[in-house]
N, C-alpha and C positions, 0 to 999 in steps of 0.2 A: 321286562327283564331279559337281559342278554344271556344266552346259555350256549356253552361250547358243546354243540351236538356231537362232534367227533370224540370229545373226551367222555361224554356220557356213554357213547357206544363202546368205547374201549373198556371203560369200567364195568359195564354190564356184561360184555363178552368175557371178561376175566372171571365172572361169576358163573355164567350159564353156557358159555361157548357162543360162537358167531351164528349158529343156525337158529338160536332161540332169541335173537334180538333183531329188530327191524326198524329202519328209518326210511323205508320205502314210502313214497307218496301215497300209494293206494292203501297201505295199512294205516298210515296216520289218518287218512280221511275216514276210513271205516271206523276207527276207534274214537273218533271225535264226537260221536253222538250215540244215543240210544233210540228208543221208539217214542220219545216225547213228541206228541203231535205238533207242537209249536216249531220244533226243529224240522219236521217233515214239510212244513210250508216252504222253508228255504230250500230244502232238498228238491221239492217239486219245481221250484223256480230256477233251479240250476245254480244257485248261489253256493259258494264254498263255505265250509264251516267257519264260524266266527273265531274259533280257537282250535289248535291242533296240539296233540301231545308231541313232545320232543322225540320220544322213542316208545316202542312197544316191546315188552319182554314177556317170555313164557317160562316161569319157574316151574320146577317139578317137586320141590320139597319146601317145608317150612324154613329150613336153614337157608336155602337160596333166597326165599322171600326176605328173611331177616337181613341177609347181606345186601340185598337190593335197597331195602329201607335205609340201612346205615350209609350206603353210598349216596342215596338221594339227600340224606340229611347233611352229609359232608359237602356235597356239591351245591346244596341250597336250591334244590328243585322239588316240586311237589310229586306226590305219588297218588295215582288214581286207580283203585281196585276195579277190576272188570270181570264180570261173570259171563252171562249169556247176551247181554246187551238188550234185554227185553223190557227194561224198565220204561215207565211212561212219565217220568218226572225230571229227566235231565240229570240223574244222579251220577252218571259217569262222564259228564262233559268236562274236559280238561280246561277249566275256565282260565287258569293261569299257566297253561302248558304243563310240562313235566313228563313223568314216566308212567305210562299205563301198564299195569300189571295184570295180565290175563291169567286167570287161575285154572283154565280148563285142562291143563296138562296134569293137574293134581286131581285126579278123578277116580281114585281107587275106593272100592267098597271093601274095607279091610276085614270085616268079619261081623257076623251076627252072634251075639251071646244069648242063646235061647233061654237059659235059666233066668237071666235078668231082663229079657225082652228089650235089648238095646242093640244098636248097630253103630260101629265106628265107620265113618265115611268122610272122604275128603271133599272140600268145598266146591271143587270144579265139576263134580259129576252132574250131568243133566238130569232134570226131574224125571223124564220118561225112562231113561236107562236105570235110574235109581229104583223106581217102582217095579220095573220089569225084573230086576235082580232080586228084589225083596219077594216078589210074587213067586219066583222060582223056589224060594225057601219057605213059602207058606205064610208070609207076613205082608203088612202094608204100613207105610208111614202115615198115610191118610191125608197127605197134602196134594190136592189135584187142582192147581190153578189153571186158568185158560192158557197160560203161557208154558205149560208143562213140557212141550217139545223144545222150547228154546230158552228156558231159564235153568239156573243151577241151584244146588243146595245152598251154597254160600250166599247167593243173591237172596234166597228166601230168608235166611237168617239175618242178613244185613238190613232188610226192610220190614221184618216182622210180618211176613206174608201170610195169607190165608187162602186155602184152597176151597173148592166148591163144597166140600164136605166138612167144613170147620165146625158146624153146629154139633157134630158127633165127636170129631177128633180134636177140636181146638185149633187155634192158630199155631204157627210153628213155635212160637215162644213157649207154648204149653207142652211141647214135645221134646225139649232140649234138656239133656242131663248134664252136659258140659261141652266146652269147645276149646279150641286152641287158637290163640290170637297172636299175631306179630304186631307189637305196638309201634307207635311213631318213633320210639327210641331204638327199634330193632330188637327188643327183647321178646322172647317167646313165652307167653303166659298160658298156662293150662288151668281152666276152671272146672275140670272134670268132677262131676257130681259125687261119685263114690269116695273120692279122696278129699273132697272139700270139707272143711270144718263145718259142724252143724250150726254154730253160732256165727253172727256177723252178717255182713251184706251178701247178697247173692250176686257174685260178680258176673255170672252168665247173663243175668237179666239187664245189667248195666250196659253190656256190650251189644246185645241183640237190638237191632233197629238203629244202630249208630251209623250205618251207611258208609262205612270206611273212614269216618272222621276220627276214630280212635285207634284204628289199626286194621289189619287184614285178617279175616277169619280163614284159616287154612284147613281145619277139619273140625268135626263135631261128633259127639256121642248122642244119638237120638233114640227116643223111646218108640217102640213098635207096638202094633196090634196084630192079632191073628188075621189073616186074610178072611174076608167075609164068606160064609157058607151060603148066604141067601141075601139077595137084594130085592126090595119091593118098592114100586113106584105107584103113586096115585095122583090124580088131578082132582081138584075141587074148584067150586066157584063160590064167591061171597058177594054180598050186595054192593060193597064199596070198600075203599081203602081202610076206613075206620073199622069196619067189621072184620076185615082181614087181619089187621093189626091185633085186634082183641082176640081173635081165634088163635093166632100164633102165640101170643103172650100166655094164654091159658095152657096150651100144649107145653111150652117150655117151663112154666112154673109148676106144672104137675109132676115134673121130674122125668118126663120122657125126653129122649135124645134122638130125634130123627137126624139122618146124615145130611139131607138136602131140604132146605126150606126156601121157597121162592114165591113171593107174592107180587104180582104185576099190577100196576095201576091201570085205570080204564084204557088209556091210550096204548100203553104197552100190551095190554091184553088183546086189544083189537088188532094192533100191528102184527103181533106174533101169531095171530090166527089167520091173517090175510095171506092167501096164497098157499096155505097148508091144506093138503087133501087127506081124506081118510085113508087112502091106500098109499102110504108114504114109501117110496122105494128104499129109504134108509131103514125101514122097519125090519126087513129081512136081515140086513147087516147087523142091526142091534141084536136080534134074536140069536144070530150065530155067534157074535163076538162077546155078548154080555150076559150069557147064561149064568145062573148062580154058580159061584166058585165051588169046586169040590173040596172036600176035607183034605188037609195036608196028607200027601202020600197017595191020594186017589187019582192023581193025574195032573197034567199041566194046567195052571191057571189061565184064564182067557187073557189075551194080550190087550193092550190099549188099542183103541181104534187109530187108523192112520190119520194124519192131518187132512182136513177137508180139501177137496179139489176146488179151484176157483169157481167153477160153475155151481158148486153146492153151497157157497158161502155168501150168498146175498144177504145183507143185513136187514134188520127190521125197518130201518129208515128208508132203505131202497124199496122195500115192499110197500111201505106206507105211501110213498110218492108214485107208485105204479111204474117203477123204472125197469121194465123189461129190457133186456139188452137188445140194441139195434145195431146192425153191422153196417148199414149203408147211409145213415143220415145222422145229423147232430141233434135231433129233437130231444133225445134223452137228457143230454147235458143242459139244454136250454130250459126244459121243464123243471129239472132238478134245481138249478140256481134260482129260477123265478119263484119257486115255492119257498126256498130257504131264505129268500130276501124278505119274506113276510112271516116271521116267526110268531108274532102275536096272533095272526090269522090262523096259522096251522094249529097252534096250541089251544086256541079258544074254539074255533069253528070245527076243525077236524076232531078235536077232543070231544066236543058235544055230540057230533055225528057218531063217533065211535061208541060213546056211551048209549046213545039211542038205538043204534043198530044192534049192538051186542045184547042189551037189555038184561044182561046177566051179571053186570058188574065186573068183578076182577077175578082173574085166574090165579090159582094157588097150586103149586107143585110141592109134593111131599115125597121124600125118599128115605127108606130105612135099610140098614144093612148090618150084618154081624152074624153071630151064631144062629143057627137055623131056628131053634125053638124060641130063643129070646126075641129074635126079630119078628117072628110070627105073632107073639104075644104083644110086643111093643107096637107093631103096626095096627093090630086090632084096637088097642087102647088109644092110639093116636087118632085113628080115623073116627072112633066113637066120640072123642073129645071135640074134634073139629065139627062133627055133625051136631053135637050139643050146643056148639057156639053158632050154629046157623049155616055152616058150610054145606054145600050140596055136592055129592059124590059124582065125579065124571068118569070114573073107571081108570084103568091103567094107561090108556093110550097117551094122554097129555104128558105124563111123566116119562114114558118111554121115548116119546118124540123129543123131549128136552134132552134126555140122556144121550141120545144118538147124535145130537148136535152140540154137545156141551163145550167142545173146544173151538167151535167155528167162529166165535166172536173175535178171536185174534186174527182172523183172515178177512174181515169185513171192511176194513178201513180204506183199502186201496181204491175201490171204485168211487168212493165219495171224494177223495183227494184228486183223482183223475178228472173228475167233472168240475174242478175248480173250487170245491168247498172244503170243509174240514169237519171231522167228527172226533169226539173224545168222550171220556167217562169221568165222573166225579163221585167217589164213594165217601160218604160221611156216616157218622153213627152217633147214637145217643141212647139214653135209657127209655124204657117203654112209656113212661108217663110223659115224655117229651117228644116221642117219635112223630106224631102227627104234626106238631108245630114245626119240627125240623123239615118234614117233607114239604109242607105247603110254603114255608119261607124260602127254602132253597129253590124249589120249583119255580116260584114267582120271580125270584132274582135272576135265574138263568133264562127264563122265558121272555124276558125283555130283549134278549139278544139272539136267541137260538130256538130251534125246534127241540123240545125236550120231553122225555118220558122217563119212567123210573120203575125199578122193582126193588123189593125188600129181600135181602138174603143175609146169610151169616147171623143167625139168631141165637141168642143166649138167654139164660134165665133173667138177667138184669136188663137186657136191651137188644138192639138190632142195628144193622147197617142199612143204608139206602144207596142204591147204585143208580145214579142219573146218567142217561145217555143223551148227548146233545149234538146237533149238527147246525152249521151256519155257513154263510157265504158272504164274501165282500168282493169289491171290484179288483183289488190287487193285493199283493202280499202284505204291504204295509197296513192296509185297512183290515186285512184278515188278522194280522197280529194284534192290532188294537182291539178288535172285537173279541178275539180269543182271550186277551188279558182282561178285558172288562167282564167276560163271563166268569172267569175264575175269581176275580176280585169280588164281584158282587155275590157270587155263590158262597165263597168261603167266609166272607164277612157276615152273610146271613146265617151260616151255620154257627159261627162263633157267637153271634148276637143272641141266639136262642139256646145256647148251651150245648151245642153239638161239638164233636171232634172233627178236625179238618181232614183226617185220613184214617181209614180203617185198615188198609193193607197194601196200598200202592206205594207207600213211602212218602218222602218229603222232597229230597233232591233240591233242584233249583226252583221248581214250580211252586212248591208250598213254603219254601224258606221264608219269604217275607211275611207269612201269616203265623209263624211259630210263636212269636212273642205275644200276639193277640190271644192265643189260647193258653200258653204256658206261663206267661207273665214272669213273676219273680223266679220261677223254677229254671228259667233260661240261664240264670247265674250259676246254678248247680251244673248244668250241662257244660257251660263254659269252663268251670273248674275241672271237670272230668277231662275235657279236651286238653287243657293245659297240662294236666298230670300225665295223661297217656301220650300226648304228642306236643311236647314243649316247644318245638320249632315250627309247628303248624305246617307240616309237610303232608299230612294225611288228608286227601280229598278236600282241600280248602274251598270255601264258598258254599258248602252244603249245610243243610239242617238249620238255616237261618243264623249260623254262627258268624259273628264278625271276624274279620281277618285284618289285623293291623299290618301284618307283614306283606300281604299280597295286594291289599286294596279292596275296594268294593266290587261286587259282582256286576 
């Protein structure tokens, strides 16, 4: 498609002024990708992005967004909404070019309504700033993803995100009272809960998770919870994955609601214990930074911890492979790639060794928070239920250690890519009765191509998600991309085959788009009808969510 870039710039400048429009090469390159690991392979190779936006624009109001969308519709160019760029599925890639709309200048926390326990917030506010501002007022939204430092509220809503405490607070879609959307026609739609009719469809839920294909979320009204007065962590060990699954199911179906639930399989248990010492230097930081929050009005709430420094963020795969950093030789990279070239060996032999050495099975982390008295009672009941299910108490230290490092996962990939390999995560979910089948099926499918381990997190009364971490290596970029694609194809097909869902909270984007029809089948026609109604000219983020695009062609 031929686009008159100068005309696009003039039209956008007429809306927001010249300082908030860019056609600079550096900006176009930056906004051509997110953190999808497949794109990082090309980045490492020095290859330019496969597609670039025509322009980048920074609106400050919903009315400006509406004018931009109407302009794009008139000019016949796509619109790509952009938040923090922290997505891992290619959701912001401008596959067909177009105008990238960065929402981060719409970042106001408009106000907290204490009597209703809701907050009005604009979509471009970063997660960290959002929680800090709420903490100052004695509240929390309860969404703490690993990407909290570099993701936005709007990005959470667009992908139905889930933070590390979702077992207590729910996923973001459970916390939304209403939102404001600019549709593909340039209309501003308000689905605000208090003004919504009690009958009929819940328009908010139709929009959440649409990843910019129906419109751009510009603000939302979100439900709040009081900031916790007390946080309690505990570690347990169980004999194996099956025993851990049963223990978690019993806790969740008793009516208890821990905030954090993490069950590690045998290999992940071994890896996360390797290299950890009893006297952890981060423990003092945890005790200083994460003391129980005071009651509102009793003092400032503790801040979020700073992002991990590079030296503190070695990942479990690096520890597994014994990859201590070496400054003067290349042995580290050679050992790394040699082992990753033998995924079946690592998964089978090292897994067996890990199980034999540990002799304790699987580690389980439980965390609870909330009002002081309720949390104390709920913690006692939770720990007692776990012990009745056969779990053995390890004390507070494992939970505290996890909490101190809980955001480090977002900083662990660079070393693996630097050594010529790649790493990624795949989160799938299903009901309790199907969870073990999902775990073994997907693990076997990924394990044919990569070193793989897993933990179970985001547990609910009806089921739980599984978070697979995998790493692999190939001789060149083309071979790496083929292996990467094979991992995702086999893994997601295995998930669908046993009745799991292909994504719990990372979204769909380009990565999972080809697998949407396999899971949703006839319901894809309903999604297509919504798309046509909200965006009749197909200008909103085309090519995503597995939706066909007759206007722009195939992805």
